Residue, then its C-alpha position, 0 to 999 in steps of 0.5 A: m500500500l502507498n503512503r508517501v507525502e511530499l510537502a514544502g513549507r516553513l518550519i514554524e516550531r521545533l521542539a528540543l531534541r530528545y531520545t527514545p528509550a532505544g537511544v534514537p534521536v527524535t525532533e518534533c516540529l510544525i510545518q506551515h504550508e501555503s499554496e494555490l491548487v486547482e480542485a474540481g477546476v476551481p483555484r483553491r487557496v490551501e493554508c495548513e500547519v502539519p505536525a511532523v517528527g524526524l527520527g535519527d538523521p532527520a531529527k539532527w537535521l531539524q535541530a540544525a534548522a532555525p524556525g522560519s527556514e523553508v523546507r521540502v520534506t518527504g515521508f509518510l503519515a502515521a498515528k501519533s501513538r498507539n493511543s492517538k489516531r492523530l496523524v503526524l508526518h514522519i520525515e524521512h528526507i529534508e531539503f532546506l530551500e534557499g531564497n524561497 
């Protein structure tokens, strides 16, 4: 089954680096996205804030980024935890965009 997300936006919040019990680095963040897309033949303005998390190297890359940085991320959607069905974007790759 397919579960793939690509999103560009601005990093508006980044929490402090923490570690899982297994020692894997984790950084949670919030990405603000704004665009104009065409839906059913009509232009639509899209504005949203997407909760995201990076584990391992993406967590370290997020720690190096200042809030306000423009990013393009790819990853997948998963429930925040076993007890929460709220979706979170799990970042597998992050690209920092300059001049956007």
